[in-house]
N, C-alpha and C positions, 0 to 999 in steps of 0.2 A: 503494500501499499505505500503508496509517494505523501507525502508531506506536502502540505501546501502552505505557504509561510504568506503574511496577511501584515496588514500595518495595523495598528492600535486604532486610528481612526474608520478604517476597513469593515475592522470585527464590531465597533462600537456601532456604525451605520448599518451594517448588513448580520451582526453576530457572530459565533463562531463558525470557522467549516465544519461542514458537517463530516460527523466520522464514524464510518461502517464498521460494524460489529458482528462477529459469527451467531451471538449469542440473541441477539434483540432484531427482532423483524417488524419494522415500521411499515404500514399500509398508509400513503400518503391520501388525504384527502381534499386533494387540490382543488378540487369545484366547490366542495362545500366551503373551505377556507374563503375563495374568490366569493361568493353570495354572502358571507357572514362579514367581511371587508367591506360590500357595498350596504349591507343594512346598518352597519357602525357608522359607516361615513355618512351615510342620508339623515341622520340626526343632526350634524355637526354642519353641513353644508346647506340646510335646508332653515338649520338657526342663524347659520351666519347669513344668508340673504335676508333673512328677515329682520335681524340687527340693522343693517345696511340700507332694507328699503323703507325703515320706519324708524329712522337713526331720532326721533325728536322722545316718539315712545321710550324708546330702550334706555334712552338719556336720562328721562324722568324717571324711571323705574330704577336707573343705577342711583342718582341723585338721593331719590329717597329710602335706598339702602344706605347710604351716607358714604357713597365713591366721588372722591374729588376727582377734578375733569373730567366728569362722565362721557362728554362726547364724543373727546380725543379718544377714552378707553373703548369704548362704545365700537367705534370705527376698529380698532386695534384687535377686537374681541371679533368682531364679524370677520376680518381678514384673517384672523389664527386661525377660526373655525372653518372656514371656506378651504385654506390651504390645509390643514390639516386631514379635513375629511377629502380632498383630492389625493391628499400623498397616499391613505388608505385604500381610497377607492382605486386608484392605477396602480398600487403598489410600488411608488418612484419613494425610496428613502421611505418605507412604512413604517419603518422600525424607529425613527426618529420623529413622523407623525402622530404615532400612539405614543410615545413617550412624552412628546409635548402637550397633547391633548388632556392625558393622564395628569400631570403635572399644572396645567390650564385648569382642570377642574375640580382641583382641591380648594383653592381660595373662591372657586364659584359657588362650590357646593355649601362651606361653612359660611359665606355670605350671604346667600339667597334663600338656604332652605333648611335654617337651624330651627327646627322642629321642636324643640327645647321650650324657645322661648314665646309660644304660641299657646293656645286651649280650645279644645271643642274640634269641630271640624275645620280647620285652619290647620290645628294641630297635624288631624290626621293627613290631610291634604301633603303639607311640608315633611311628613313622614316616608309618605308615597315619592315623592321627588327626590329626597333624601337616598332613600334605598335605589331609586333609577337610576341616580348617580353613581350610585356604588358600583351598581352592577355594571353599568359601561366603563366605568373604569375598572372591575374586574376584565372585561374584553376586551380593552384596550392593553392592560399587562399581559394578556396572553398573547397578544399579536404581537408583543415586544418583546416577549419569549422565544414565541414560535416561526414570527416572521410570515410573510405574504403568503409562501408557497410557490408554487410551480407559475399560476397565470399573475403576475405579475411583471413588470416591467425591473423589479430588483431581480428576480430570478434570470430575465432575459441578460442583463448587464453582467451578473456572475455566472453565465452559462459559459463553461472552458472554449476558449477558443480551438476550432479545429483548424488542423495543418494544412 
């Protein structure tokens, strides 16, 4: 088995090179990974577009939550969600896109879905949104750990060159 040497940046962006063993056989599910990536990406792309197309409402909501420079941060949030979503959907630097969106969701979830400060029906609604965000964050971490699979730009770029 040939050893593949990759740079630290390449390992960070694409993960460790695949090492095969005779003891474990993994059946790839590339089509399922593609569908999963598209489903995860959809929420970020639509949310990012909604933020940018209704910037005043988004900035107003952020201002109510105590966010300074809300309009500027709303634009940045919208662009980040679209860029991260497209990264995941197309599988281009998908690990970085997934990690970036995971990190982005930590303060967003804690700032906008702090269910512990509400009571009654609003508390339940915020708890549902909080848990939904945790589930999405889990999916992003799995994508970061496993990579985008075969049907992705990353896989195409990493394919060994034929002589």
